[in-house]
N, C-alpha and C positions, 0 to 999 in steps of 0.2 A: 645479498644479503650482508654483507661486512659492511656497505655503506650505512645502510639502514640502521645497523647497531650503533655505528660511530655517531652518526647524526644524533640518535635520541640520547646518546652518552652526552655528547657536546651540548646539546640543547639543555639537557638536565645541569650540566658544571656552569655553562654561558648564564644561566636564570638565578644562579646563587648570589646572595649578598657578599659573600666572600670575593668571587669575582669581579662584582662592581667595585668593590673597595681597591680590589688590584689595579683596574682600569683608571681609578679615580688616581690612585697613588703613582702610577704611570705618567698620567696627564698634569698632574701638581708636580712631580718631579722634572718632566720637561719644561713648565713652564718657569719654574724658578731656576732652572740651567740657562733661561736665557741669556741674563748678564754674563755668565761665562763664555758664550759663544758670540756675545755682541749680537743678538738676535738678527745673525746673519742668514743668508738664503738657504744654507745647508741646515739651520738649525729647524727652519720652520718645514721645509720638504721632507725631514724626519717623521714629524707629526702627521704633516697631508699625507704621504705616502703610505704611514703605518693605517691610519684611520679609512682611508680609501679602500686598503688591500682587506683589511678587516670586514669592513662594511660589505665589501663584494661577497666575500665568503659566507656571510651572516645570512643576505639574501637567499641564497640557495639551500643553508641549513633549516631557515623558517620556511621556505618554500615546502621543503622535504618533511618538517614537522606537521605543517598545516595540511599536506595532502594526506599524511597518515592519519591525522586526527579525523579529518572528514571521512577517509575510508573507513574507519573506526566508528564513527558514529552512524552513518550510513546504513552499516551491518546491524547496529543497535536497533535503531529503526527498522529496517526491514525485518528483523526478527520480530519486534513490537506488532508490525502490521500483519505479518503473516499468522501470527498466533491469535490476533483480535477476530474474533467472528464478526463482527459489523463493518470491520476496514476493507475499505474498496483495494483488492489484490492490485489495481492497475498502477497504483501509488507507488509500488515496489520498485519500478525503473524511471523514475522522474528525470534522474540525471541524463538520460538517453533521450527525453523530449526534446523536441525543437522549441527555440523560444517562444515562437507564437503561440504555440500550443499551452508551454507553458506559464504564460502568461494569462491565457483565457482561464486555464483552471484555478491559478491564483484568484482571478476574480470572481469564479464561481464558489470557492469556499469561503470568499471574504462577503458574498452575498449571503453564504447559508450561515456563517457567523453573526451578520446582523440580525438575520432571522431570528435567532435564537437565543441573542442575546436579551436578558432581560431588561426593560424598560426603568431606568434610574428613578422617574417620577413614580414608579410604584413603591417605593422604599418605604416603609411603615416608619422610619426613624427621622 
């Protein structure tokens, strides 16, 4: 549970304009310092290594945040389906359905939507 709280906090902090401004300032500082270091390999290695490490860690942070958001969304939709009288209760466990059945179900609902969609040529305007 500690990682989840930390990941949520870090996701909020990393998405703020101030964090972006700090990152941009660091990049500009690095770029401006190039002539001081004669644009040598170590100078380039600093930014390459830093950005690679940050990117690598952010991938896991983003995945954790997306997984959490996805779970929350599923719970909310499941509750709506559960409380809607006309909803098909079989739709509550779609995430466990195999891809072929899921594709067939998607096709079925697309056909239902096409049958119920109003004809645009019937528009009185």
